[in-house]
MARDOPA-763082 format. One record per residue (C-alpha): residue number from 1; residue in one letter; x, y, z negated. Coordinates in pm, whole numbers. Layout:
BEGIN
  resi  resn       X       Y       Z
   NUM     A       X       Y       Z
...
***
This chain:
BEGIN
  resi  resn       X       Y       Z
     1     X   -1047    1653   -2881
     2     X    -855    1380   -3122
     3     X    -525    1285   -2923
     4     X    -525     960   -2764
     5     X    -333     684   -2859
     6     X     -10     700   -2702
     7     X       7     418   -2442
     8     X     303     338   -2203
     9     X     201     344   -1845
    10     X     499     161   -1729
    11     X     417    -167   -1894
    12     X      36    -172   -1838
    13     X    -137    -503   -1820
    14     X    -136    -464   -1441
    15     X    -562    -428   -1461
    16     X    -562     -47   -1387
    17     X    -714      41   -1057
    18     X    -505     388   -1053
    19     X    -170     285   -1185
    20     X       1     631   -1178
    21     X    -263     850   -1338
    22     X    -395     612   -1685
    23     X    -635     701   -1921
    24     X    -713     455   -2239
    25     X   -1085     418   -2135
    26     X   -1233     291   -1851
    27     X   -1522      52   -1738
    28     X   -1493    -236   -1409
    29     X   -1785    -245   -1227
    30     X   -1664    -568   -1068
    31     X   -1928    -872   -1073
    32     X   -2239    -941    -891
    33     X   -2424    -676    -712
    34     X   -2729    -695    -515
    35     X   -2615    -756    -141
    36     X   -2783    -731     197
    37     X   -2667    -736     516
    38     X   -2852    -473     794
    39     X   -2789    -570    1151
    40     X   -3073    -341    1270
    41     X   -2936     -63    1057
    42     X   -3275       7     976
    43     X   -3197      57     578
    44     X   -3213     434     609
    45     X   -3497     495     796
    46     X   -3684     243     531
    47     X   -3506     435     240
    48     X   -3310     101      97
    49     X   -3126     367     -60
    50     X   -3441     433    -322
    51     X   -3572      67    -334
    52     X   -3296    -148    -362
    53     X   -3584    -477    -335
    54     X   -3429    -513      -4
    55     X   -3149    -641    -124
    56     X   -3239   -1008    -167
    57     X   -2887   -1124    -183
    58     X   -2614   -1149    -453
    59     X   -2236   -1039    -341
    60     X   -1918   -1089    -560
    61     X   -1762    -713    -569
    62     X   -1498    -619    -504
    63     X   -1450    -922    -249
    64     X   -1574    -872     115
    65     X   -1865   -1059     203
    66     X   -1687   -1229     481
    67     X   -1459   -1430     222
    68     X   -1549   -1717      20
    69     X   -1532   -1530    -322
    70     X   -1792   -1255    -228
    71     X   -2062   -1503    -282
    72     X   -2138   -1443      88
    73     X   -1897   -1583     309
    74     X   -2047   -1488     623
    75     X   -1761   -1394     872
    76     X   -2006   -1284    1228
    77     X   -2093    -896    1320
    78     X   -2262    -760    1048
    79     X   -2189    -335    1098
    80     X   -2405    -232     827
    81     X   -2404    -356     477
    82     X   -2557    -243     139
    83     X   -2493    -328    -219
    84     X   -2687    -186    -518
    85     X   -2625    -212    -898
    86     X   -2726     -97   -1213
    87     X   -2527     140   -1458
    88     X   -2702      91   -1808
    89     X   -2611     285   -2086
    90     X   -2393      14   -2196
    91     X   -2205      88   -1886
    92     X   -2112     425   -1920
    93     X   -2000     415   -2292
    94     X   -1783     150   -2197
    95     X   -1625     425   -2009
    96     X   -1562     653   -2296
    97     X   -1833     856   -2266
    98     X   -1791    1132   -2609
    99     X   -1891    1536   -2636
   100     X   -1488    1589   -2518
   101     X   -1523    1329   -2272
   102     X   -1875    1440   -2101
   103     X   -1879    1411   -1751
   104     X   -1891    1057   -1586
   105     X   -1632    1002   -1269
   106     X   -1734     728   -1014
   107     X   -1454     588    -829
   108     X   -1417     371    -508
   109     X   -1065     187    -419
   110     X   -1137     119    -103
   111     X   -1454      53     108
   112     X   -1410     -33     502
   113     X   -1486     176     686
   114     X   -1755     410     600
   115     X   -1900     454     313
   116     X   -2232     660     163
   117     X   -2393     653    -187
   118     X   -2694     725    -378
   119     X   -2812     680    -742
   120     X   -3168     658    -828
   121     X   -3214     794    -432
   122     X   -3025    1075    -493
   123     X   -2757    1085    -236
   124     X   -2410    1170    -435
   125     X   -2140    1153     -86
   126     X   -1994     986     147
   127     X   -1613     918     259
   128     X   -1453     795     588
   129     X   -1159     555     609
   130     X   -1131     216     491
   131     X    -784     224     311
   132     X    -800     489      77
   133     X   -1000     569    -254
   134     X   -1270     863    -314
   135     X   -1488     934    -641
   136     X   -1740    1174    -726
   137     X   -1841    1315   -1029
   138     X   -2232    1127   -1124
   139     X   -2304    1254   -1422
   140     X   -2582    1487   -1324
   141     X   -2694    1177   -1128
   142     X   -2712     960   -1476
   143     X   -2999     918   -1695
   144     X   -2794     826   -2020
   145     X   -3063     697   -2192
   146     X   -3192     464   -1938
   147     X   -3055     253   -1695
   148     X   -2986     396   -1338
   149     X   -2972     272    -998
   150     X   -2653     250    -764
   151     X   -2648     251    -376
   152     X   -2405     206    -145
   153     X   -2468     160     248
   154     X   -2116      84     405
   155     X   -2065      42     810
   156     X   -1769    -124     971
   157     X   -1827    -139    1307
   158     X   -1616    -408    1421
   159     X   -1598    -300    1847
   160     X   -1457      43    1734
   161     X   -1139      35    1783
   162     X   -1068     370    1726
   163     X   -1088     297    1350
   164     X    -811     248    1152
   165     X    -843    -127    1114
   166     X    -507    -332    1094
   167     X    -491    -683    1164
   168     X    -907    -730    1157
   169     X    -998    -918    1503
   170     X   -1249    -707    1757
   171     X   -1384   -1078    1834
   172     X   -1594   -1243    1619
   173     X   -1383   -1539    1591
   174     X    -960   -1484    1464
   175     X    -739   -1517    1737
   176     X    -341   -1529    1753
   177     X    -229   -1265    1519
   178     X    -560   -1103    1428
   179     X    -806   -1220    1105
   180     X   -1118   -1200     990
   181     X   -1268    -869     905
   182     X   -1294    -680     596
   183     X   -1603    -477     536
   184     X   -1755    -279     274
   185     X   -1607    -273    -123
   186     X   -1261    -460    -115
   187     X   -1125    -270    -420
   188     X   -1235    -215    -737
   189     X   -1512      40    -848
   190     X   -1522     186   -1175
   191     X   -1696     424   -1412
   192     X   -1434     648   -1608
   193     X   -1539     936   -1854
   194     X   -1310    1285   -1832
   195     X   -1321    1623   -1991
   196     X   -1466    1914   -1770
   197     X   -1125    2028   -1767
   198     X    -877    1762   -1660
   199     X    -599    1631   -1399
   200     X    -706    1538   -1151
   201     X    -399    1440    -931
   202     X     -32    1354   -1095
   203     X     276    1325    -829
   204     X     635    1273    -901
   205     X     949    1364    -692
   206     X    1276    1252    -788
   207     X    1617    1445    -742
   208     X    1832    1158    -859
   209     X    2171    1379    -753
   210     X    2028    1690    -970
   211     X    1915    1460   -1262
   212     X    1559    1629   -1266
   213     X    1234    1509   -1147
   214     X     941    1746   -1010
   215     X     605    1719   -1133
   216     X     308    1807    -896
   217     X      22    1877   -1129
   218     X    -353    1920    -997
   219     X    -649    2029   -1190
   220     X   -1021    1967   -1172
   221     X   -1046    2339   -1127
   222     X    -937    2709   -1122
   223     X    -881    2777   -1544
   224     X   -1059    3055   -1655
   225     X    -800    3124   -1861
   226     X    -438    3045   -1853
   227     X    -391    2655   -1958
   228     X     -70    2482   -2075
   229     X      62    2172   -1906
   230     X     281    1977   -2151
   231     X     527    1706   -2073
   232     X     709    1415   -2202
   233     X     939    1163   -2047
   234     X    1078     887   -2247
   235     X    1243     549   -2145
   236     X    1189     216   -2409
   237     X    1041     475   -2648
   238     X    1392     749   -2647
   239     X    1250    1084   -2528
   240     X    1468    1170   -2260
   241     X    1282    1555   -2192
   242     X    1028    1819   -2343
   243     X     863    2092   -2123
   244     X     569    2286   -2121
   245     X     454    2553   -1880
   246     X     161    2804   -1855
   247     X     -85    2797   -1515
   248     X    -299    2967   -1416
   249     X    -353    2749   -1066
   250     X    -536    2463    -991
   251     X    -220    2322    -897
   252     X     126    2344   -1052
   253     X     473    2257    -949
   254     X     783    2266   -1237
   255     X    1134    2063   -1247
   256     X    1183    1898   -1543
   257     X    1601    1843   -1631
   258     X    1676    1516   -1764
   259     X    1940    1630   -2024
   260     X    2089    1276   -2050
   261     X    2236    1301   -1628
   262     X    2459    1525   -1689
   263     X    2694    1257   -1856
   264     X    2852    1161   -1516
   265     X    2998     796   -1647
   266     X    2617     711   -1792
   267     X    2471     841   -1454
   268     X    2346     506   -1361
   269     X    2189     400   -1647
   270     X    1849     571   -1607
   271     X    1816     475   -1220
   272     X    1566     229   -1038
   273     X    1652     -24    -826
   274     X    1522    -381    -737
   275     X    1832    -532    -982
   276     X    1771    -285   -1260
   277     X    1394    -129   -1217
   278     X    1412     131   -1501
   279     X    1066     300   -1529
   280     X    1049     675   -1736
   281     X     717     683   -1876
   282     X     537    1061   -1919
   283     X     267    1169   -2093
   284     X     120    1455   -1981
   285     X    -152    1731   -2170
   286     X    -332    2016   -2085
   287     X    -362    2247   -2377
   288     X    -644    2551   -2429
   289     X    -539    2884   -2488
   290     X    -665    2789   -2863
   291     X    -434    2493   -2915
   292     X    -667    2236   -2860
   293     X    -617    1941   -2626
   294     X    -806    1965   -2318
   295     X    -672    1594   -2180
   296     X    -454    1376   -2204
   297     X    -288    1139   -1945
   298     X       8     894   -1863
   299     X     186     805   -1571
   300     X     549     716   -1452
   301     X     778     732   -1182
   302     X    1180     633   -1095
   303     X    1470     852   -1091
   304     X    1591     712    -755
   305     X    1745     866    -439
   306     X    1667     688     -50
   307     X    1860     850     226
   308     X    2023     761     576
   309     X    2376     836     594
   310     X    2673     697     814
   311     X    2479     472     990
   312     X    2378     326     657
   313     X    2048     279     456
   314     X    2128     440      81
   315     X    1979     346    -245
   316     X    2093     575    -486
   317     X    2358     718    -276
   318     X    2512     369    -250
   319     X    2510     102      99
   320     X    2227    -116      16
   321     X    2170    -404     265
   322     X    1765    -417     235
   323     X    1611    -805     285
   324     X    1272    -768     364
   325     X     937   -1008     420
   326     X     710    -899     610
   327     X     349    -964     412
   328     X      18    -966     600
   329     X    -170    -945     236
   330     X    -421   -1171     318
   331     X    -576   -1446      96
   332     X    -807   -1774     245
   333     X   -1052   -1716      -6
   334     X   -1079   -1338     -68
   335     X    -943   -1210     259
   336     X    -772    -837     249
   337     X    -855    -775    -155
   338     X    -640   -1004    -387
   339     X    -828   -1268    -516
   340     X    -751   -1115    -896
   341     X    -499    -864   -1024
   342     X    -280   -1143   -1126
   343     X    -250   -1263    -778
   344     X    -110    -936    -698
   345     X     197    -998    -971
   346     X     242   -1328    -874
   347     X     283   -1231    -491
   348     X     551    -946    -586
   349     X     716   -1215    -849
   350     X     694   -1492    -536
   351     X     886   -1239    -290
   352     X    1165   -1173    -558
   353     X    1178   -1551    -654
   354     X    1229   -1631    -271
   355     X    1570   -1403    -229
   356     X    1433   -1113     -99
   357     X    1434    -726    -221
   358     X    1207    -580     -21
   359     X     866    -594     169
   360     X     742    -467     422
   361     X     326    -440     393
   362     X     226    -496     732
   363     X    -106    -322     890
   364     X    -221    -272     564
   365     X    -239     -13     283
   366     X    -189    -230     -34
   367     X    -380    -218    -375
   368     X    -231      46    -582
   369     X    -160    -263    -882
   370     X      65    -440    -604
   371     X     272    -137    -565
   372     X     260     -92    -969
   373     X     407    -462    -996
   374     X     651    -351    -700
   375     X     793     -75    -935
   376     X     801    -221   -1240
   377     X     994    -619   -1130
   378     X    1166    -431    -835
   379     X    1059    -452    -506
   380     X    1154    -197    -248
   381     X     830    -177      -3
   382     X     779     -25     366
   383     X     434     172     347
   384     X     233     115     645
   385     X     -93     210     810
   386     X    -348     -24     908
   387     X    -367      87    1314
   388     X    -631     161    1560
   389     X    -623      11    1871
   390     X    -715     257    2131
   391     X    -590     623    2193
   392     X    -827     907    2178
   393     X    -950    1206    2015
   394     X   -1158    1008    1730
   395     X    -831     787    1681
   396     X    -612    1086    1642
   397     X    -850    1274    1384
   398     X    -929     955    1191
   399     X    -556     788    1189
   400     X    -401    1179    1061
   401     X    -671    1212     768
   402     X    -649     887     643
   403     X    -265     864     669
   404     X    -248    1215     495
   405     X    -469    1054     246
   406     X    -246     743     202
   407     X      81     928     188
   408     X      -4    1168     -93
   409     X    -176     897    -277
   410     X     122     658    -321
   411     X     432     912    -288
   412     X     538     852    -620
   413     X     595     472    -629
   414     X     975     414    -670
   415     X     901     191    -486
   416     X     798     285    -156
   417     X    1122     375       8
   418     X    1013     386     387
   419     X     706     556     584
   420     X     586     396     894
   421     X     256     516    1059
   422     X     270     311    1372
   423     X     361     -39    1448
   424     X     442    -176    1805
   425     X     244     118    1995
   426     X     -61       9    1842
   427     X    -330     272    1936
   428     X     -59     381    2159
   429     X      10     156    2398
   430     X      91     377    2727
   431     X     372     617    2482
   432     X     647     562    2741
   433     X     385     705    2992
   434     X     129     890    2836
   435     X     310    1255    2713
   436     X     -16    1314    2466
   437     X      99     946    2314
   438     X     446     996    2253
   439     X     337    1366    2108
   440     X     129    1204    1866
   441     X     389     973    1718
   442     X     593    1283    1693
   443     X     318    1469    1470
   444     X     321    1167    1254
   445     X     671    1179    1217
   446     X     690    1509    1154
   447     X     355    1535     931
   448     X     517    1254     712
   449     X     809    1434     670
   450     X     638    1722     550
   451     X     391    1549     298
   452     X     729    1385     138
   453     X    1080    1503     287
   454     X    1193    1232      52
   455     X    1200     917     253
   456     X    1259     821     592
   457     X    1021     796     835
   458     X     968     519    1150
   459     X     736     705    1396
   460     X     692     320    1535
   461     X     811      18    1430
   462     X     944    -252    1667
   463     X     994     -55    2004
   464     X     929     290    2173
   465     X    1057     507    1892
   466     X     970     883    1942
   467     X    1198    1000    1655
   468     X    1270     791    1361
   469     X    1502     797    1061
   470     X    1618     425    1141
   471     X    1617     270    1425
   472     X    1377     -69    1402
   473     X    1404    -359    1603
   474     X    1137    -645    1649
   475     X    1297    -989    1812
   476     X    1184   -1273    1807
   477     X    1475   -1453    1965
   478     X    1445   -1831    1932
   479     X    1791   -1956    1839
   480     X    2025   -1814    1606
   481     X    2266   -1806    1893
   482     X    2026   -1562    2112
   483     X    2009   -1335    1821
   484     X    2373   -1344    1736
   485     X    2409   -1227    2110
   486     X    2211    -954    2103
   487     X    2372    -809    1765
   488     X    2711    -931    1799
   489     X    2926    -627    1835
   490     X    2844    -241    1903
   491     X    2820    -276    2266
   492     X    2589    -559    2271
   493     X    2373    -345    2044
   494     X    2425     -32    2296
   495     X    2343    -240    2599
   496     X    2003    -396    2399
   497     X    1916      -6    2309
   498     X    1970      95    2682
   499     X    1782    -171    2795
   500     X    1409    -268    2780
   501     X    1462    -430    2469
   502     X    1371    -804    2354
   503     X    1005    -763    2401
   504     X    1070    -601    2720
   505     X     970    -288    2603
   506     X    1178      68    2603
   507     X    1362      61    2238
   508     X    1410     444    2209
   509     X    1186     733    2428
   510     X    1396     995    2311
   511     X    1728     895    2352
   512     X    1981     863    2087
   513     X    2299     772    2047
   514     X    2330     417    1882
   515     X    2663     515    1639
   516     X    2518     697    1369
   517     X    2224     527    1305
   518     X    2036     250    1071
   519     X    1966     -15    1262
   520     X    1733    -291    1141
   521     X    1634    -558    1252
   522     X    1232    -527    1123
   523     X    1026    -854    1296
   524     X    1198   -1190    1367
   525     X    1153   -1540    1308
   526     X     830   -1653    1315
   527     X     904   -2002    1330
   528     X     568   -2250    1296
   529     X     564   -2524    1106
   530     X     244   -2672     961
   531     X     222   -3056    1068
   532     X    -179   -3071     954
   533     X    -270   -2735    1123
   534     X    -521   -2717    1380
   535     X    -482   -2732    1743
   536     X    -476   -2315    1760
   537     X    -233   -2303    1468
   538     X      27   -2016    1616
   539     X     404   -1892    1596
   540     X     669   -1767    1836
   541     X     869   -2122    1752
   542     X     722   -2417    1633
   543     X     984   -2657    1394
   544     X     925   -3028    1374
   545     X     991   -3120    1037
   546     X    1146   -2959     717
   547     X    1477   -3027     787
   548     X    1431   -2877    1107
   549     X    1211   -2602    1000
   550     X    1540   -2528     719
   551     X    1787   -2524    1001
   552     X    1608   -2325    1227
   553     X    1490   -2036     940
   554     X    1874   -2082     760
   555     X    2024   -2010    1167
   556     X    1813   -1683    1222
   557     X    1846   -1548     899
   558     X    2217   -1651     878
   559     X    2272   -1418    1211
   560     X    2135   -1092    1050
   561     X    2225   -1128     687
   562     X    2617   -1149     750
   563     X    2637    -866    1017
   564     X    2799    -565     896
   565     X    2630    -320    1195
   566     X    2311    -390    1031
   567     X    2172    -227     781
   568     X    1857    -490     707
   569     X    1617    -730     830
   570     X    1251    -849     755
   571     X    1160   -1175     780
   572     X     814   -1256     961
   573     X     644   -1370     736
   574     X     563   -1461     386
   575     X     255   -1667     418
   576     X      63   -1841     682
   577     X    -245   -1625     741
   578     X    -506   -1835     914
   579     X    -420   -1958    1295
   580     X     -34   -1801    1157
   581     X     131   -2062    1016
   582     X     485   -1927    1029
   583     X     493   -1864     706
   584     X     775   -1925     481
   585     X     496   -2099     212
   586     X     136   -2201     285
   587     X    -163   -2004     284
   588     X    -178   -2076    -101
   589     X     157   -1957    -148
   590     X     340   -2295    -198
   591     X     693   -2308     -13
   592     X     737   -2534     260
   593     X    1087   -2591     159
   594     X    1251   -2553    -197
   595     X    1229   -2205    -389
   596     X    1590   -2202    -437
   597     X    1674   -2332     -91
   598     X    1465   -2041      89
   599     X    1659   -1798    -210
   600     X    1976   -1928     -84
   601     X    1918   -1876     290
   602     X    1763   -1502     262
   603     X    2056   -1401     -35
   604     X    2324   -1598     127
   605     X    2406   -1752    -194
   606     X    2484   -2163    -237
   607     X    2220   -2335    -361
   608     X    2142   -2723    -324
   609     X    2001   -2818      17
   610     X    1676   -2993      87
   611     X    1674   -3330     113
***
């Protein structure tokens, strides 16, 4: 096999669906597919998987059928939907099929909630979990000399509140803080041709203080004879390290020392941060015992550390004040799916332009391509899970399985600095009274720490914390004076934590001293301003003019931004989202105040005020 031309994973264009395990050839299956609702759930009995003529409508994948961009634009209750698309010999060829790469893999970025897949009537496999990727080796199912028919059935019961769903409404019409549902395919579907023995997974765990990184390589199968894993690390063309090791295992760990970090006076020049988002490229090869290259892949990571010490959030072992914004990741024309790959970059650029150094992805597992732009452009991310609405054995099983997959998928992104498996007791509504629910929150904390001990974990963001590495508080005080009073000194904070909290909920279910904890107000603000909005528009408080909006936002942000007792804040929210009109921008990302003014409010640096 000839070696592919080297590529830089850290400088990719943001379209590739799996940005930290890149191969040169792949083929996007986005575009027009056949589609049909199956409200009576008769498609299985009538064998629609073997006869796609039942699918009489056309949908544009990967946009959910509730959205305008899908071409269906039907937000009603439709618990079962079917898709079909021809996979042609030209599609397979475009995926990079060759004598060396003779296996064809079909990838799905995410299908909400339960998916079954067939090719030419042959069942390929199924997957449960609407926020995580899955794939199948479809080589034997394809007939490479003729067209084949791919069929997907997606089941997303709008009334099943034990399935992780985030802010997808259980009512037919969106209300208050819940939005239209996202059913079926909502992230990229793509083909990739790969060798039989290949790299299936790559994960990176940096140790900034030691100047090294641990690589975790997963192979497609156990090698029949030993294979060599060869790793080359570089930045901007400069080789930082080369290392090879022999493995007989399907999964191998190795530590790679970056010699340049031995110079303590130049130590920080390689570190990743929002201000200096330096990414280190990695070229990983699998080499057979005869010296032939079995597989090549390209990746990247950031050398950085995150920790809590002395009541402070530390980035690269230095106190770092988090200026975050709540990001719903919802677009009016495409819902939870981004309208384009470019829109994901635009979103990160907008957040940074407004003066924030972080975003809290809210009740959603975001597209990996968004995380790539956060890595590349420099934005801290709080990784969160779409919640269930009930506590049951089914909910526990589903959340545990899907959250495990989320952490495994995303733990190599340097931008992600905190994990949040639960939010505001969603799915554990009686956690303060039910030992089983409290135990579940604790178990998610320890599970997350077991999967990734390198980041802080918040057991239940906002209130009713079990065990958390950061004490996070949701406080929608309507005025700056009220917010100031809650956090003006350590005695005020101690009284707040000892009481019922700003929302009338206990803040800690397992008592800890306030002193020494890192404290953040991770939801506040929520000022509504949309003069032309419908009567059902919603916010925590309402501004009556541009001047009033600026005054309210400036006062609320300023009261927390300059507070030395806090480690950070998260303003609610970035954009208006359907009936929620409490964004700093409207739903189409147009700022409600000049960007320079919002940036000044958020960062505390002077800028001209709006007229």
